[in-house]
C-alpha positions in Angstrom: -11.0 -11.2 3.1 -11.1 -9.3 6.3 -8.5 -7.0 7.8 -7.8 -7.5 11.4 -7.5 -4.5 13.8 -4.2 -3.5 15.3 -2.3 -5.6 12.8 0.7 -5.0 10.5 0.3 -5.5 6.8 2.8 -5.2 3.9 1.0 -3.7 0.9 2.6 -3.5 -2.5 1.9 -3.4 -6.2 3.7 -2.6 -9.4 3.1 -1.2 -12.8 1.2 -3.3 -15.3 3.6 -4.7 -17.9 6.5 -3.1 -16.0 5.2 0.3 -16.9 6.3 3.3 -14.8 3.6 4.3 -12.4 5.4 7.6 -11.6 6.3 9.0 -15.1 7.0 12.5 -13.7 8.5 13.6 -10.4 5.4 15.5 -9.4 3.4 12.2 -9.6 5.2 10.9 -6.5 4.0 13.8 -4.5 0.5 13.4 -5.9 0.5 9.8 -4.8 1.7 10.6 -1.4 -1.1 13.1 -1.0 -3.6 10.5 -2.0 -2.0 8.1 0.6 -2.6 10.7 3.3 -6.1 11.5 2.2 -7.5 8.0 1.4 -5.6 5.7 3.8 -4.3 7.7 6.8 -7.8 7.9 8.3 -7.9 4.1 8.4 -4.3 3.0 9.2 -1.0 4.3 10.5 1.9 4.2 8.0 5.0 2.7 9.5 7.1 3.0 6.4 6.8 3.4 2.7 8.8 3.5 -0.5 7.6 4.7 -3.9 9.7 3.4 -6.8 9.5 4.3 -10.5 7.5 1.2 -11.3 6.1 0.0 -7.9 5.4 0.9 -4.3 5.6 -0.6 -0.8 3.7 0.3 2.3 4.0 -1.1 5.9 0.8 -0.1 7.7 -0.8 -0.8 11.0 -4.6 -1.0 10.9 -7.0 1.1 13.0 -9.9 -0.8 14.6 -12.6 1.4 13.1 -11.4 0.7 9.6 -11.7 -3.1 10.2 -15.1 -3.0 12.0 -17.6 -5.1 10.0 -20.3 -2.7 11.2 -18.7 0.0 9.2 -18.7 -1.9 5.9 -19.1 0.3 2.8 -20.6 -0.2 -0.6 -17.8 -0.4 -3.3 -17.7 2.0 -6.2 -17.4 -0.9 -8.6 -19.9 -3.7 -8.9 -18.7 -7.2 -9.2 -20.1 -9.4 -12.0 -23.0 -11.7 -11.1 -22.0 -15.4 -11.1 -25.6 -16.5 -11.1 -29.2 -15.2 -10.9 -29.1 -15.7 -7.2 -25.8 -13.9 -6.7 -25.7 -10.3 -5.5 -23.8 -7.7 -7.4 -22.8 -5.8 -4.3 -19.8 -7.0 -2.2 -19.5 -4.7 0.8 -15.9 -4.0 1.9 -14.2 -2.8 5.0 -13.3 0.9 4.8 -9.6 0.3 4.5 -9.9 -2.2 1.7 -12.3 0.1 -0.1 -10.0 3.1 0.3 -7.0 1.2 -1.2 -9.1 0.6 -4.3 -10.3 4.2 -4.5 -6.7 5.4 -4.3 -5.4 3.1 -7.0 -8.3 3.7 -9.4 -8.3 7.5 -9.0 -4.6 7.6 -9.4 -4.8 5.5 -12.5 -7.4 7.8 -14.0 -5.2 10.9 -13.3 -2.0 9.4 -14.8 -3.9 8.0 -17.8 -5.2 11.5 -18.5 -1.8 13.1 -17.9 0.1 10.7 -20.2 -2.8 10.0 -22.7 -2.7 6.3 -21.7 -5.5 3.8 -21.4 -6.0 0.6 -19.5 -4.8 -0.6 -16.1 -1.8 1.2 -14.6 -1.3 -1.4 -11.8 -1.0 -5.2 -12.0 -4.1 -7.1 -11.1 -2.2 -9.4 -8.8 1.1 -9.6 -7.1 3.0 -12.5 -5.5 4.4 -12.9 -2.0 8.1 -12.5 -1.4 10.0 -15.6 -0.5 9.9 -16.3 3.2 6.4 -15.1 3.9 3.6 -17.5 4.9 1.4 -17.9 1.8 -1.6 -18.5 3.9 -1.5 -14.8 5.1 -2.1 -13.4 1.7 -5.1 -11.2 1.2 -6.0 -10.0 -2.2 -8.4 -7.0 -2.6 -10.2 -6.5 -5.9 -7.3 -8.1 -7.8 -5.4 -4.8 -7.5 -3.2 -5.3 -4.5 -1.9 -8.1 -2.3 -1.4 -7.7 1.4 0.9 -9.7 3.7 -0.2 -10.0 7.3 2.6 -10.6 9.7 2.5 -13.1 12.5 3.2 -12.2 16.1 6.9 -12.3 15.7 7.9 -8.7 15.2 11.1 -9.7 13.5 9.2 -10.1 10.3 8.1 -6.5 10.5 11.7 -5.3 11.1 12.8 -7.2 8.1 10.1 -5.7 6.0 10.7 -2.2 7.3 14.4 -2.5 6.2 13.5 -4.2 3.0 11.2 -1.4 2.0 13.8 1.3 2.6 16.5 -0.7 0.8 14.5 -0.9 -2.5 16.2 2.2 -4.1 19.6 0.9 -3.2 19.0 -2.5 -4.6 17.7 -0.9 -7.8 20.9 1.1 -8.2 19.1 4.5 -7.9 21.0 5.6 -4.8 23.8 4.4 -2.6 22.0 4.9 0.7 18.3 4.6 1.6 18.1 8.1 3.0 19.2 9.5 -0.4 15.9 8.5 -2.0 13.4 11.3 -1.7 10.2 9.2 -2.0 10.5 6.9 1.0 10.2 7.3 4.7 13.9 6.6 5.2 14.7 10.3 5.4 12.1 10.8 8.1 13.6 8.1 10.2 17.1 9.4 9.5 16.1 12.8 10.8 16.7 14.5 7.5 13.2 16.0 7.3 10.2 16.3 9.6 7.8 14.0 7.8 4.4 13.4 9.3 3.0 10.6 7.2 4.6 7.8 9.2 3.8 7.2 12.8 7.4 6.9 14.1 6.2 6.8 17.7 4.1 3.7 17.0 7.0 2.1 15.1 9.1 2.5 18.3 6.3 1.2 20.5 5.8 -1.8 18.3 9.5 -2.6 18.6 10.1 -2.3 14.8 12.8 0.4 15.3 
């Protein structure tokens, strides 16, 4: 599937078999650094929330990352379905970078915890209320929800992402959770990962 330029996407995944994906507090920071390194060149983060066993991103795609002329060869070859099938499935830069982030993070956590196997689920489902036809699955590792032109969906998602720690009973207010962008938007810290100016220009906040 193809990403469209200048488009909002909700990206999320959770731990395989409900496993914690951030077993230690320093792992949240490590993951945030990987988000900045692997994804920020290809998209603008609007909001994010890292939970003990899952994560959410609201991103806005950059045109160059979606340009089909900039397709990249994936690190992992897909299995051949027939003798006539190719084992190379070129990807857009953004899609490839999401896979790189999740795979490299998995390797690091497996080594740290002496675990083996998949850290993340191979597929996730859309939340109720989203148009199922907008689902995009990349390498069976993450599912993306593309929003339609009505920005209200993005506002709902923006708030939903920040409310995750409250709904989980971890904090009483979104801005009390250290590992989301809520503190940035609340003015409690000068975070630079999210593009708050773009969020305002899009009418999300």
